[in-house]
N, C-alpha and C positions, 0 to 999 in steps of 0.2 A: 504493500500500500504506500509506503514511504517513497519507493522508487517511482510508482505511477504519479504520485503527487509532485515529486521533483521534476519529472519529465513534463508534466502539464504546466508547471510554473515556468520552466525554460521556454516552452512554446509560447506562453503568454508574454514573456519578456521580449522574445524575438518579434512577436506581432506588434508590441508597443513601439519598438524601435522602427519597424517598417512603416507603421502609420505615421510616425514623425517624419521619416524620410519622404513619404508620399506627400505630406503637407508642405514640406520645404520645396519639393519639386513643383507643385502646383502654384505656390505663391512666389516662386522665383521669377522676377521680371525678365531674366535672360533666357528662360525656357522657351523653346520653340512652340508657338501656338499649335502647330500641326501635331507635334508630339503630345502636347497636353490633350488635344482633342482625341488622339488615338488611345491614350491612357484612360481618358474619361469613358470612351465607348467600351473599352475592355472591362472596366469596373462595372458599368451598368449592365453589360451582357453576361458577366460572371454569375454562375449559379452555385450557391452553397450546397454542401452535401445534404443538408436538411433545411427545411423551411424555418422561418423565424419562429413560427408557432411551435414546431417540433423542438427547436432549441430551448424555448421557454419551458415547455413541458419537461424536458430533460433536466433543466436547472431546478424546477420545482420538485422533481423526484429526488434529486440529490439533496436539496434543502430539507425535505421531509425526512429522508433517511438520517441526515446529520442531526436533526432535532431529536430523533428517537434514540440516538446512541447513548449508552450509559456513560457516566463519568468513571473511566477506569481508575483514576486516582482515588476517587471516593471508595470504590470497591476494595482497592488494595488497603486503603486506610482502615476501612471497616474490618477487613479480614486480619489485619495485623494483631490486634489484641487476642483474637481467637486463636491465631497461630501460637502466640506466646503461651496461652493457656494449654494448648495441645502439647507444646514442648515441655511445659512443667508437669503435665500429667504423665507424659512418657518417661520423664526423669524419675517421677515418683514410682511409676511401674517398674522401672529398672532397679530402683533401690529396693522395692518390695521383692523383686525376683532374686536379687542378691541376698536379701535377708532369708528368703526361703531356701536358697541353696546352702546358706550357712547353717540353717537348722537341720537340713538333711545330713550335712557332714558331722553334726554333733549328735552322735548316736546316743550318748548318755542322756541328753536332754530332749530326745525325740518325743517322748510322751508328754512332757510338760509344755513343749512348744508346738504341739500339733494343732491346738486350738488357734494359737496365734498365727501359724502358717496358713491355716485354712481361711482365717479372716483376711489375711494379707492377699492371698490369691483371689478371693472374692472381690476385694477392693481393686485389685489389679485388673480384673476383667471389666469392672465398671469404668475405670479410668481409660482403658484401651478403647472401649466402646464409645465413650464420650469423644475421644480424640478422632476416632473414625468418623463419627457424625459431623464433627467440625470440618474435617478434610473433605467430606462429601458435599457439605454446603458450599465450601469454597470452590470445589470443582464444578458444581452446578452453576454458580455465579459466573465463573470464567467461561463455561460453555455457552451460557446465554449471551454473554458479551461478544464472544466470537461469532455466534449466529447472527447477531445484529450488525456486526461489522462487515460480514460477507457481502450483503447487498450494496453497502456503501462503497466497498472496494470495486465491485462490479460496475457500479455507476461511474466511479472515477475513471475506471479503465475505458468505459464507453466515451466519456468526455475526452480522454486522451486520444482515442481513435478518431473522434470527430475533428479535433484540432489537427491531427495528422492528415486527415483527408483534405483539409483546407490548405495544407502547405504547398502542393503543386501549383494551385492557382496563385498563391501569394508569391511563390518563386518566379512564376512567369511575369507577374506584374512588377516585381523588383527589377527583372532584367529590362523590361520595357521602360521603366522610369530612369534607370541608369543610362540606357541608350539615348533617351531623350535629353538627359543632362549633357552628354558628350556632344550631341548635335547642336545643342544650344550654345556651347562654347565655340564650335566651328562657325555657327551663324554670326556670333558676335565678332569673330575675327574677320569674316568676310565683310560685315557691315563697316567695321573700322577701316578696312582697306578701301572700300568704295568711297567712304568719306574723305580719306586722304587723297584718292585720285581726283575727286571733285574739287577739293581745295587746291590741288596742284594745277588743275585745268583753269580754275578761276584766276590764280596768280599769273599763269602764262598769258591768259587773255588780257589781264590788266597791263602786263609788260608790253604786249604787242600794241595795245591801244596807245600806250605812252610813246613807244617808238614811232607809231604812225603819226601822232601829233607832232613829234619832233621833226619828222621828215616833211610833213606838210608846211611847218613853219620855215624849215630850211628852203623848201621849194619856193615859197612866197618871197623869201628874202632874196633868193638868187634870180627871181624874175621868170622862172620856168613853170608857170602855172598850168601849161597845157598837158602835163603828165608825160612828156617825152624825155628821152635821155636817160642817163644812169639813175638819177634821183627818181624819175618817174617810174622806171622799171622796178626799182626797189620798193617804191611806194605801192605799185600795183601788186607786187609779190606779197608784201606785208598785208595788204588788204585781203588778198585771197586766203592767206594763212589765218588771218584773224577771223574771216568769215567761216572757214572750215572749223577752226577751234570753237567758235561760238556755236556752230551747229552741233558739234560733238558734245559741248557742254549742255546745250539745251536738251539733246536726246538723253543724256545721262540724268539730267534733272527730271525729265518726264518718266524715265524708268524708275527712279527712286520714288517719285510720287505714286506711281502705280503700285510699287511694293508696299509703300506706307498704307495705301487704301486696303490692300489685301491683308496686311497685318492687323489693321483695325477690325476688318470683318471677322478674321479668325479670333481676335481677342474677344469680340462680342459673343461669338459662338462658344468659346471656352468658358466665359463668364456664365452663360446660360446653363451649360452642362455642369459647371461647378455647383450652381445652385441646386441642380437635381441630385448632386452627390452629397449635399449637406445632410439629408435624411439618412442616407446609407451610413455616413460617418458616425452619426449619432447612435444608430442602432448597433454599430460595431463597438462603440465605446460602452454602451449599456451591457452588451454581451460580455466584454472583457471584465467590466466591474463585477458582474454577477459571478463569473468564473473565479475571479480573485477572491471574492468573499467566500465562495464555497470551499476553495482550497484552504483558506484561513480557518474555517470551521472544522474541516476534516483534520487539519494539522493540530488544532487544539484537542480534538477527541483522541487523536493518535498519541499525543503527549500524555 
């Protein structure tokens, strides 16, 4: 029974750690919304080995069995004085037997001590019978306690088997959450890289615009405003490069805006599914609390 209780407590502790890990993943702003959506769908579609009503009935059964268990400490405390009396009676019986043997060895005093020996043997039988009665009462009490503990041990074993049946689904969900966390880190790196590229493009565009203005000023100063010659060619080339860079920057900004809209839609969807998960999370906490309370009660009865 102690081993089953320890196994169940270990499963409960592992489940508590996993629930915390799942909450951290769902609340992490760096988590990929697509992964959060996948995890949410997996949880909502997961089926427990038993229904919630069956789990509650099993917990009620364990609670009823635990309430009916006798206090083993009280039984032992009550039997202690009786055992002391039994030991004393056995010691007195031993003394009486020794006295009887001494009388048998004393042939000269056999007739005088016959009455005393007969009385001692009669008292010995009474004391031995009293000791046997006390031992029988204690044996009956221990047998009754064992009979009442057997259903509780069975129920605890069933609870352990139930928790064991849930482990494959929990392991699959753990792998999914950890995979989502890794993808979230990769997504963060890609987003940072995209931001850096956009910043670099913006700086290049500003530099080209500055050079373009300088060339225009130089062309106006030199009097070649018709765009011909070396300065005009450089100006035309810079204008083309600036236009191309501006087009690339605009395309990049549009792509980032589209990704932002997609992320917002996924975030709204994850929020909706997280609200649906709230009830399931509460039910899981209630179940864990009931199982911890039951283990505590059985541990007290075991002690």
